[in-house]
Each structure stands twice: as structure tokens, then as C-alpha cells.
C-alpha positions, 0 to 999 in steps of 0.5 A: 537481446540483453536482459541480464541484471546490470551490476552497476548503474548504467552510464549513457542513454538506455533504450528499452523496447517492446511490443507495447509501451505505455507512454504519456501524451496530452495529459493521459496514458497512450499506447505506443505499439512497437515503441521504446523508452529512452532514459539517462541517469534517473530521467526519461528523455524519450518515449515513442518510435524511432529514437534518433539519438545516441544509445549506450545500452539497448534492451528489447523485451519482445512481447511485453508491456513497458509501463510506468511502475505502480504506486502503492500508498498502503503498501504491506511492510509486514508479516501479514496478520490480516490473512488470519481473519480471512476465515476466522471471525469475528475479529474481536474474538480472534486477537484483532482487538486487545482484550481488557485483560491484556491491555491492563497487564501491559502490552509488549512488543511481540517482535524483536528489533531484528525481526522488525528490520527483517520484515521491512526488507523482506516486504520491500523486496516483495513490493519490487517483485510486484512492480511497485516502484513507489511505496508508502509502507503500512504495518499492523499495530495490533502486536506492538506495545503502542506505536512504531519507532524511529529506530525501525524506520531508520533501518527501513530507510537503509533497506529501501535504499539498498534494494532501490525502492522509492518510499515515503516513510514515517512511524505510525503513532496514536493517542488511543486504542480499542479494546474488548470489555469482559462482556464483549463490547468494544471500548476506547482507551486514550493516553494522549500524553503518550501519543503526543510523545510518539508524534514528536518522535515521528516528527523528528524522524520526518525532519531527519529524512527531509534533510537528507539528499536521498532521491528515494527516501522521503518523509510522511506522517502516519497517524494510525486510525481516525478513531484512535487519534484525538483532535490535538494529535491530528491538528499537530499532524496537519500543521507539521504536514504543512510546515514540512510540505509532506503528505500524511496518511490517516486510515478512516471511513473503513468500518462501522465501528469507526464511523459510529464512534466518530458520529457518537462523539462529535455528531459528524461523519468522519470526513465532516469532522476532519473537514470541520477541523481544517484537516483535509487538503491535497496532502491528505491520504485516506484509506479506505473510503468504504463508509461515507455519507452519500454511499449505499454503505451508510444510512446517514445523510450527507455529501462526503464525496463533495468534501473530498472533491473540494478539499483535494484529499485522496482516497486510497482504495485497497480492493483485495483486502476490502473484498476479503472482508466483505466490504467495498467502496461504493463505488469506484465509478461513483467516486470517480464521477464525483471528481474524487481523487483515487489512488490504490494500495495493497494492505495485505498479502500478497501485495499483488497490484495486478490482482488488486486492479482485477478485483477492483474492476469486478467488485465495482461492476458488481456494486454498480450492477453494470459492466460499463461503469468501470473500465480497465484504464480507470484502475490503471490510472489510479495505480499510476497517475492517481498515486503520483498526483496524491503525492504531488509528484508529476514526475512519477506514474507516467512515462514522458520526457522529464519523468523519473525512470521508474519502469516495469516490464510485464511479460505477455509472451506467456501461454497462460495469458492466452491471446492478447487483445488490448494490452491493458485489458488483457492484463486486467483479465489474465495478467499476474504479478508473476508476469512482471519480469523487470523493475527499474527505479530511478534509472537503476535495474532493481530486478531483472528476469525476476532476480533481485541482486543479493536477495535470497527469497528462499531463505527469506521465506523460511525466516518469514514463516518462522516469524509468522509461526512465532507470532501466531503462538503468542495470539492467546496473550492478546485474544479475548478469553485467552483460548488456545491457538487451536480455538482461535484459528480454525482449520478448513478441514480436519487435519491429520499429522502423518509425521512419524513419532519416536517410539 
């Protein structure tokens, strides 16, 4: 049994075998017990039993699941700051919205170019560790001067190719921003000219990426949030998406502030407004889907789910970050039964895709008050097929002849997992990101036995902590009232420093 990390791409057919192989048959996933997957170069050539062809390399993983890799359409590419709001609320008092004083003084970049490059590379390695083989990165703009830049995303493209991660990249841009007035009310500031310039830069980046021959790095467009985008910016985004035939992602339907802002400004729900402008199509990826007409989360009448179904747009559901903030899609089963396309994202630390599916199933059943409304395979489909279909990539998200060799191995030979019933059901109850041992992307072993070649996780963690600590130290600049850090972020219990002081 050979599980070492190959030092170079393997030539000739490669056979992977295990107790369970999640293949694809008749348009849906199927379990092949004691099965195998065979790929050559970057393409799967066989899934099933008793392969009769020649094999150059064999890897048997024993009691494990061989699965298509996960597709993360809101993939954390940041030193995550949302975790700071877990026990520190309200967010507008804790630096999650700029105070008027900070905005008027002039926002500044709180990270250097080198730090931004590091955080992308660090985050990409963590995504691979979590079995994510295709990612659409997301990072916070709260600590940025305005939008993201082409230079940092050129660096991100290099990191993705070096690590072997399949990515859809595009710098985020916006024409507006929320801020807190001196009386604590939330207002909006717009600078359309600046936002349109950011968009032109992002479009140039997309055109550059699409002109390359990279099989791993593709382009996307990333207007930031619906409430910070003017109609002109969104119209230009959609036109460019059509012209280049690339996806665009727009965060919407994620907060009552956003929902009320759009209703007040246009007399329509966010989805009704987007649809009235002709902006929704099968290229549209919309995190998070929590505030929509026709759900229990809003009182406004309407049928936003029909709009999503009929336009072919995709909700990008991020269970963990939603649940952490006391909100959730209402509900996965309702959306699924209405014919709405659903993919998954992480959008927080850790980018644990297995945990996201587990939390999603539990929260959905609670929302539905039913243990039967959502099954394990529904979330597994969203994590694989749903993401692939949202990207209009039938060669991703499934293991079948002709698909890309994007494959993960999940070790089930672990006494912490306990006894196995159905492999996917057991994964949803007892699995963890730590059970992912091997990741293959585009036919290349990018991780084996938990090791990513030439990446030092210990050193990277130390650097990430230093960057995080420095960012936290800057929070008083961009927090309402400018209190000290000790007042912005609370401690769970009284904390006493036992470090000896110099006499």
C-alpha cells in the first residue's frame, strides 16, 4: 500500500481503491463498495469494480471514502475576522461597520501587500486540507481602503497554481459603503465613480485570467454586497459576465439591514429588484439566501423562490457562519423542493466543509421541525454537484468517466468515528475535516497523509496569528466611539496573566 506524496505528476493510469467510492451513475451519486477510480493525466477514465486496463500506479486506502472534492463558492481566503463577532455584538459597535469619524478621516489599508499575499496562500492551503478542490475566494472589505486590487489577485493566482487549488478569482469592488452615524444609526455612503473604476480594474483582471491557458485559475466577477452596489455597477457587471461567459457572485438576502435598504429604496425585495433589472441568470451566485419573500424570515409578501427557480440563479448556502450569527436559510428543504439551485460555502474559520454539512442538516431539521425533511445526501449533493452546476461545470463535482480528477480521500478507519453504517450518513454524524487524508486536484496529488509539499503549517500559523493580533490592535481606529480593544472584545471569563514581570 503506497500512500506517499508523489514528487511529480504521475504518468500513466492511476488506480485508487477503498472500501467506498462515491461514483456517479444515471445523473446522481452512487456508492461502489470495495470499488476503484482510475484516472490518467487530469481525467477520470473509470469508476466501479474490476478495472481490466493497464495501471501504472496503485493506491489502496482501505477503510476510507474516495469522493469527489468539495466545491466552496464562498471560500474563506482571509485571516478571518467574523469570529470576533461570535460573542461580541452588536456588530456596529464592534468594528464591523465603519464609524463616520473613521470614514471622514479616510480609510486606509490595514494589511500590507505582503500580508495580503500571505493570507491568500495560507487560506488556500487550509481549503485543500478541508477537501475543497474548487474554491471561489471571499475576504472581508471592512479593513480595506475600499476594494480589492488586481496585484493581490495576481499573487493569489500564483499561489493557487503552486499549491494546485482550482479557483475562480476576481477582486471585490463596490460603489458604496455602510457607516455608523454619531447617533448610532446606519447610513450609506456612495462614490459611484470610484466603484466603476474598481470595476474596470476587475474586468481587466478577468480578461487577463480568461486569456491564460491555466486549467486551474478561471475568472469571476465579485461585486461586494447588493446594498453597496448602484444599479449601474450591477448592470455593467452582468453585461461583462455575459460577454466573458463567466460567473458573478453578489452577497444578498443576508441581513434585515440590507433587505430593508433595498425595499425602502426601490419598493422591491432584493431578488425582485435584481430580476427587474435583468440581472439574474445561471451565472448568478448569491450568498446567503436568508431573507427572501416566501420564507418565515421576512413578513413581506412575494415569491422570491420562484424568481430563483425560473432564472436559474444559485443560492450559496453557508450554514456555519449563518448559525453562528443566529440566522439561517428558511429552509434548505423548502428551497430544494421549490426547485431552487443550492450550492455551499464556508465564509468563516475554520473552512470545515464537513462541519458545514453537519450543521446545515441539524439546523434545517430544527427549522422544519422535522427529522425527515433533509437527508445526508441532500447536503452532500449541494457540496459537490450543486457547486459544479452553479459553475456550469459538468466535469466537476462527480466521479465518472470524463470528469476532472478532483478527488479526496476521507479516512473512516478511526476509532473516534465509531461504527460505520452508510458512509455518507456516518460522515454527516461523526466525520471531521481531520479525517481528510489525501487530496488530488486535476490529477495532481496536492496533499497526501495530511502533508502539503513545501508548506510549513506551523510557521504559517504563527505568522497568521501575528497578522491577526496586529489587525485586532487597529480596531479602535474603525470602531464606533473608538474605545480600547479591551472594551471592544470581551473575555469569556476574567483573565489573569501569570507571566513573570521583570523586577
